[in-house]
C-alpha positions as CSV (number, residue, x, y, z in Angstrom):
1,M,1.1,-15.1,-6.1
2,Q,3.4,-12.8,-3.8
3,C,2.2,-9.9,-1.9
4,I,4.9,-7.4,-0.9
5,I,3.8,-5.3,2.2
6,L,5.9,-2.0,2.6
7,A,5.9,-1.4,6.5
8,A,9.3,0.3,7.3
9,G,8.2,4.0,7.8
10,K,8.6,5.7,11.0
11,G,4.8,7.0,10.8
12,K,5.9,10.4,11.9
13,R,2.3,11.8,11.2
14,L,1.1,9.8,13.9
15,R,2.9,10.6,16.7
16,P,2.7,10.2,19.9
17,L,1.1,7.0,18.9
18,T,4.0,5.7,17.1
19,D,6.9,6.8,19.6
20,D,7.2,3.3,20.8
21,V,5.4,1.0,18.3
22,P,5.9,0.8,14.5
23,K,2.6,2.2,12.8
24,P,1.5,-1.0,11.6
25,L,1.2,-2.5,14.9
26,I,-1.1,0.4,15.9
27,K,-4.3,-1.2,17.2
28,V,-7.6,0.0,15.6
29,N,-10.9,-2.3,16.8
30,G,-8.5,-4.5,18.9
31,K,-6.1,-5.4,15.5
32,T,-3.0,-4.1,14.5
33,L,-3.1,-2.4,11.1
34,L,-0.9,-5.2,9.6
35,D,-3.6,-7.8,10.9
36,H,-6.4,-5.9,9.2
37,V,-4.2,-5.6,6.1
38,V,-3.6,-9.4,5.6
39,E,-6.9,-10.6,6.5
40,A,-8.1,-8.5,3.8
41,L,-5.9,-10.3,1.4
42,P,-7.8,-12.8,-1.4
43,S,-7.1,-16.6,-1.6
44,A,-4.7,-16.1,-4.5
45,I,-1.9,-14.9,-2.3
46,K,0.4,-17.6,-1.2
47,E,3.4,-15.8,0.1
48,L,4.3,-12.4,2.1
49,I,7.3,-10.4,1.8
50,I,7.5,-7.6,4.4
51,V,9.8,-4.7,4.0
52,V,10.4,-3.6,7.9
53,G,12.5,-0.8,9.0
54,Y,11.6,1.2,11.8
55,R,10.9,-1.1,14.8
56,G,11.5,-3.7,12.4
57,D,12.2,-6.5,15.4
58,M,8.4,-5.5,16.5
59,I,6.9,-6.5,13.5
60,R,8.8,-9.5,13.0
61,E,8.2,-10.6,16.8
62,H,4.5,-10.2,15.8
63,C,4.1,-12.1,12.6
64,G,6.7,-14.6,13.0
65,D,7.6,-16.7,10.0
66,N,4.1,-17.8,9.4
67,F,1.2,-15.0,9.8
68,H,-2.2,-15.8,8.9
69,G,-1.3,-19.3,7.1
70,R,1.3,-17.4,4.9
71,P,4.9,-17.9,4.8
72,V,6.9,-14.7,5.1
73,T,10.2,-13.3,4.2
74,Y,11.5,-9.8,6.0
75,I,13.8,-7.7,3.7
76,E,15.4,-4.9,6.1
77,Q,14.7,-1.4,4.3
78,T,17.7,0.7,6.5
79,D,17.9,3.9,4.2
80,I,14.1,5.0,4.7
81,N,14.0,6.8,1.0
82,G,10.7,6.2,-0.2
83,P,8.4,3.3,-1.1
84,A,9.6,2.9,-4.9
85,K,13.1,1.9,-3.2
86,A,11.5,-0.4,-0.6
87,L,10.0,-2.0,-3.7
88,W,13.4,-2.4,-5.5
89,L,15.0,-4.0,-2.3
90,A,12.5,-7.2,-3.3
91,K,13.5,-7.2,-7.0
92,D,15.3,-10.8,-6.9
93,L,12.4,-12.4,-4.6
94,I,9.5,-11.5,-7.1
95,R,8.0,-13.9,-9.3
96,G,5.6,-13.1,-12.0
97,R,2.5,-11.1,-10.9
98,F,2.5,-9.7,-7.5
99,L,0.3,-7.9,-4.8
100,F,2.3,-4.4,-3.8
101,M,0.4,-2.6,-0.7
102,F,1.4,-0.6,2.3
103,A,0.7,-2.2,5.9
104,D,-1.1,1.0,7.3
105,D,-4.4,1.3,5.6
106,I,-7.6,-0.8,6.0
107,H,-9.3,-2.4,3.1
108,G,-12.3,-4.4,2.0
109,K,-11.8,-8.1,1.1
110,D,-13.9,-7.9,-1.9
111,D,-12.1,-5.0,-3.2
112,M,-8.7,-6.8,-3.0
113,A,-10.3,-9.8,-4.8
114,R,-11.3,-7.5,-7.6
115,A,-8.0,-5.9,-8.0
116,V,-6.1,-9.0,-8.3
117,S,-8.9,-10.3,-11.1
118,Y,-7.1,-8.1,-13.4
119,T,-3.8,-8.8,-14.8
120,R,-2.3,-5.5,-13.9
121,S,-4.6,-2.9,-11.6
122,I,-4.2,0.1,-9.4
123,M,-6.8,0.4,-6.7
124,A,-8.4,4.2,-6.4
125,T,-11.4,6.1,-4.7
126,T,-12.7,9.5,-4.6
127,S,-11.5,11.7,-1.5
128,D,-12.5,15.0,-0.3
129,N,-8.9,15.6,0.4
130,P,-7.2,14.3,-2.7
131,E,-4.2,16.6,-2.0
132,R,-3.1,14.3,0.7
133,F,-2.9,11.0,-1.9
134,G,-1.6,10.2,-5.1
135,V,-4.0,11.9,-7.4
136,I,-5.6,9.6,-10.6
137,V,-6.8,10.6,-14.0
138,R,-8.3,7.7,-15.9
139,N,-8.7,7.0,-19.8
140,P,-11.8,6.5,-21.0
141,D,-11.4,2.6,-21.5
142,G,-10.7,2.7,-17.6
143,T,-6.8,2.5,-17.3
144,I,-4.7,5.2,-15.7
145,A,-3.8,7.9,-17.4
146,D,-2.1,10.0,-15.1
147,M,-0.8,9.8,-11.5
148,V,0.6,12.5,-9.3
149,E,1.8,12.4,-5.9
150,K,0.0,14.8,-3.4
151,P,-0.5,18.0,-6.1
152,S,-1.0,21.2,-4.6
153,S,-3.6,21.6,-7.1
154,P,-5.5,18.2,-7.9
155,S,-6.8,17.8,-11.3
156,S,-9.2,15.0,-10.0
157,N,-10.6,13.9,-6.5
158,L,-9.6,10.0,-7.5
159,V,-6.7,8.8,-5.3
160,A,-4.8,6.1,-5.3
161,T,-5.3,4.0,-2.1
162,G,-2.5,2.4,-2.3
163,P,-2.7,-1.4,-3.5
164,M,-1.3,-2.4,-6.8
165,V,-1.1,-5.7,-8.9
166,L,1.8,-5.5,-10.9
167,D,4.6,-8.0,-12.8
168,Q,8.1,-8.3,-12.8
169,H,8.4,-5.7,-15.7
170,I,8.0,-3.1,-13.3
171,F,11.9,-3.8,-12.4
172,D,12.5,-2.3,-15.8
173,F,11.8,1.2,-14.9
174,P,13.6,2.0,-12.2
175,P,13.2,5.0,-9.6
176,E,14.7,8.4,-11.1
177,A,13.0,11.2,-9.6
178,P,13.2,11.9,-6.0
179,I,11.0,14.1,-4.1
180,N,12.4,15.6,-1.0
181,D,15.0,12.7,-1.2
182,E,12.2,10.1,-1.5
183,Y,11.5,8.4,-4.5
184,F,7.7,7.5,-5.0
185,M,5.8,5.3,-7.5
186,P,4.0,7.7,-9.7
187,E,6.8,8.5,-11.6
188,I,7.5,4.5,-12.2
189,I,4.1,3.7,-12.8
190,M,3.6,6.5,-15.5
191,R,6.5,5.1,-17.6
192,Y,5.4,1.1,-16.6
193,K,1.5,2.0,-17.7
194,E,2.6,3.2,-21.2
195,K,3.7,-0.4,-21.7
196,Y,1.6,-2.2,-19.6
197,P,-1.7,-0.9,-18.8
198,M,-3.4,-1.1,-15.6
199,A,-7.2,-0.9,-14.9
200,V,-8.4,1.7,-12.2
201,V,-10.1,-0.5,-9.9
202,E,-12.6,1.9,-7.7
203,E,-12.6,0.7,-3.8
204,Q,-15.7,0.7,-1.8
205,F,-14.2,0.4,1.4
206,W,-11.0,1.9,2.5
207,L,-10.0,3.4,5.7
208,A,-6.8,5.6,5.1
209,I,-4.7,6.3,8.2
210,G,-2.3,8.8,8.3
211,Y,-3.1,11.1,11.7
212,P,-4.3,10.3,15.3
213,E,-7.5,11.5,14.2
214,D,-8.0,9.0,11.6
215,V,-7.4,6.1,14.0
216,V,-10.3,7.4,15.8
217,R,-12.9,7.9,13.0
218,A,-11.7,4.6,11.6
219,E,-12.2,2.7,15.2
220,E,-15.8,4.4,15.1
221,R,-16.6,3.1,11.7
222,L,-15.7,-0.4,12.3
223,K,-17.4,-0.6,15.7
224,S,-20.7,0.7,13.9
225,M,-20.1,-2.2,11.3
226,D,-19.8,-4.8,14.0
227,K,-23.3,-3.8,15.3
């Protein structure tokens, strides 16, 4: 099973930490975010596809051709126009089911294993600040009913944490509706899930890294777990 990791963004909200280093290489508790991400992947993941952009040479140097025992293929996103467009760059490389995720949050290994146990899934958790994320509404059977990117008036406090288990049929639904010239996943997922239902898998451990203060909080959380 392949995993595509999006690592192209400039991490503007994390400045000044990202002035000279790409966000995926910011260190939290002694490890880069990218190391945290890949270390949490289940054994079912045999191959990595990393989409790079801002300071991509640093990411290539850090990961090499084999990262944590998995071969790596790199894709360059020269036009940083959103995660959906980044995924489409990998269209010709994807085979069957795959794991889609970002290179800048920290997830629990058990949660990731549960996610890939489903044919298709999207990981989520409750948040006190749902307006910062993609907000999810579930159907009674536990599949995703609705998803809205960073709504001003959230209809739920259940938010997408990033990782999704998809398959090649996602490419039947190309991105159509940009927001401020960027293409996001929710509008694609809303069309995809009508034909290919996705289980909502609640995540027990998730550290979102969006701002410098998030790095501090994540450090404290991880250090407390090491004791």
